C-alpha angles and dihedrals in degrees: 000000000000121000121226116240132190130006115338100195124069107231112257096012116137119235094199089116100042115161105169093093089060102037104028111198137199123283113244140173099238121221100156140053125206119203121210135176118222097215088223135089101233140046106290124231091224091210091293090311100312092119100026126137124219091263141007124208113208116192114232097206096188095050092036095228140103120255110212127213121187121208103170134018114274090251100040118096113253130198113242100105130075111246113189119209113261094011135100119308114257114164092035100043100103094281134140112205127210127189117206112207110232135051142287093190113104091206092054090045091053092046093051092045091053091049092049092242111155114228147135117264098202099208086060099030120160119253094251090059093048090047089052090056090043092056090053093049091047088054091048090049094050098039101034105019096243105165117243092233140085148159118331094223120072101162122193122260129283089029087057093059112116097343100312090140094044089244103122116107125237117240089259093050091049093050090053097042122117121173136041126325141155133254085253091065098053118100121238088032128097103189116117102211140159087025121186097354112162095256094166090058092047090053091047092053092045091053090048088055089057097038091241119160105250091195094062106027094161091058110031119180087249113031114238116266104251097208138270093269090078093060105056134106111295095017117141120179145118093268092066089054091046090052093047093051090052092048089054091046090053093047100257102112100101094120095056111100094188105007140276120312140175096268117087110233145158092275090059092049093049092049091049089049091052089052092048091051089053092060121069089210090061106033093097091058103034096147096134095247113121116231131172096282094046090049094048094048092046094052097038 
């Protein structure tokens, strides 16, 4: 069973429509986000929670901002994807799901426009709405290591329905996927949302939130924080080695007897703690566990 790591509540999100107590869910270590559109203009009831995502973003058109509602922990499986018996896992495959209130359907958009019904048409969403999504994705990147990347193809609805645009992943591609995608990319599902949302602009805004260099995303000035799950007891991975080498480079390798390695151990924790104690921004939380701020200051 997976263990949750990092913060589980998106800052500022309302829990007025919380469904985890009724529907449970499986713990996961999230490395992907799936974006949906509700095809409605208000916060859905989700059948009392039986088809709810982890979060819903409701546009406040007057205030020009997104209001967030959280229904499940970030790293608890939610219920907004189809999951066929005997097929690939969808809801439980390390994915955090977000529903965007509004539409991606040009016919619905035209109908609502004609009726004078205010709404967000996500393929032509205003900057403030895209920036609201970007802030969430930046937080997911920094706190949970979700890559700020995704599929190249985001075809418009209704072409995106089923796999009319050739965009839907195979089971193998889905299992290997890390990053941000749409409902229209997930196997075993036929829905075409969120359509031709401006994903490139969302990613650009998210990187700006984190001061990442958009011209060289593969080698940013400060490497992206991979997530707390890589620095726990029993962990063995390249990020531990990367951290250890940087600690030594910055003069905080006194607790290594041989040198840094890929396995997280007490020497790593003590060296991280020494670095944290050296920075006033971190002294109040010098527990030896690297988080986003520790990582950023160490590699800056």
